[in-house]
C-alpha positions in Angstrom: -26.5 39.9 0.3 -28.6 37.5 -1.7 -29.8 34.4 0.0 -29.9 31.4 -2.2 -31.7 28.8 0.0 -35.2 28.1 1.1 -37.1 31.0 2.8 -38.5 28.5 5.3 -35.0 27.2 6.2 -33.7 30.8 6.5 -36.6 31.7 8.9 -35.9 28.5 10.9 -32.2 29.2 11.2 -32.8 32.9 12.1 -35.6 31.9 14.6 -38.2 34.1 12.9 -41.9 33.4 12.6 -42.3 35.2 9.3 -41.2 34.0 5.9 -39.4 36.5 3.8 -38.8 35.8 0.1 -35.2 35.1 -1.0 -33.6 35.0 -4.4 -33.5 31.3 -5.3 -30.4 29.9 -6.9 -30.8 27.6 -9.9 -31.9 24.4 -8.1 -32.4 20.8 -9.1 -35.0 20.3 -6.4 -37.2 23.2 -7.7 -40.3 22.5 -5.6 -38.4 23.1 -2.3 -36.4 26.1 -3.7 -39.5 28.3 -4.0 -39.1 32.1 -3.4 -42.7 32.2 -2.1 -43.4 28.8 -0.4 -47.0 27.9 -0.1 -48.1 27.8 3.5 -44.5 28.6 4.6 -45.5 30.1 8.0 -47.7 27.1 8.7 -44.9 24.6 7.8 -42.5 26.5 10.1 -45.0 26.6 12.9 -45.8 22.8 12.6 -42.1 22.0 12.6 -41.6 24.0 15.8 -44.7 22.7 17.5 -43.7 19.1 16.9 -40.1 19.4 17.9 -39.0 18.9 14.3 -36.1 20.3 12.4 -35.3 21.8 9.0 -32.0 21.1 7.2 -30.3 22.6 4.2 -29.0 20.0 1.7 -26.7 20.6 -1.2 -27.2 20.0 -4.9 -24.4 17.3 -5.2 -25.9 15.5 -2.2 -29.4 15.5 -3.8 -28.0 14.2 -7.1 -26.0 11.4 -5.3 -29.1 10.3 -3.4 -31.3 10.4 -6.4 -28.8 8.3 -8.4 -28.5 5.8 -5.5 -32.3 5.4 -5.5 -32.3 5.0 -9.3 -29.7 2.2 -9.1 -32.0 0.5 -6.6 -35.0 0.8 -9.0 -36.7 3.9 -7.5 -37.4 6.6 -10.0 -38.1 9.7 -7.8 -37.8 13.4 -8.4 -35.0 15.4 -6.8 -37.2 16.9 -4.0 -37.9 13.4 -2.7 -34.2 12.5 -2.9 -33.5 15.5 -0.7 -35.3 13.7 2.1 -32.9 10.9 1.9 -30.0 13.4 2.3 -31.7 15.0 5.3 -32.4 11.8 7.2 -28.8 11.2 8.5 -28.7 14.9 9.5 -31.9 14.4 11.5 -30.5 11.3 13.1 -27.3 13.1 14.0 -29.2 16.0 15.6 -31.2 13.9 18.0 -30.0 13.5 21.6 -31.4 9.9 21.5 -32.5 7.7 18.7 -36.3 7.3 18.4 -37.8 4.0 19.4 -40.4 4.3 16.7 -39.5 3.9 13.0 -38.9 7.0 10.9 -40.9 6.9 7.7 -39.7 8.9 4.7 -42.2 9.3 1.8 -40.3 9.3 -1.5 -43.1 10.7 -3.6 -43.6 13.6 -5.9 -44.3 14.2 -9.5 -41.6 13.3 -12.0 -42.2 15.4 -15.1 -39.0 14.9 -17.0 -39.0 12.5 -19.9 -35.8 10.7 -18.8 -33.1 10.8 -16.2 -29.5 11.5 -17.2 -27.3 8.4 -17.4 -26.4 7.1 -14.0 -22.8 5.9 -13.7 -21.9 3.1 -11.3 
């Protein structure tokens, strides 16, 4: 069976330390849909060492988040918008809310000449 999600997320879900390539599906957030993620094992180890988590997010969720940010005046690439989708999933997974602020960096290179028209 072909896997169509991030190899890092797959290893996290399967509780593996090694990163195995998977067949990527066409993805709007291309930089996090890599078949061979750079430093994948290091990322996985850092997430586990710090008590972090990895979440899978859907294409429609990413587009909705990106469009929300555009309407608010933030022109970000889709990989950054995926963080906005993952934030409520992180909050919901915590046994207690952190007392310190959670900071999300909405950065990344936007290489497309223009965004599609945003409705609403």
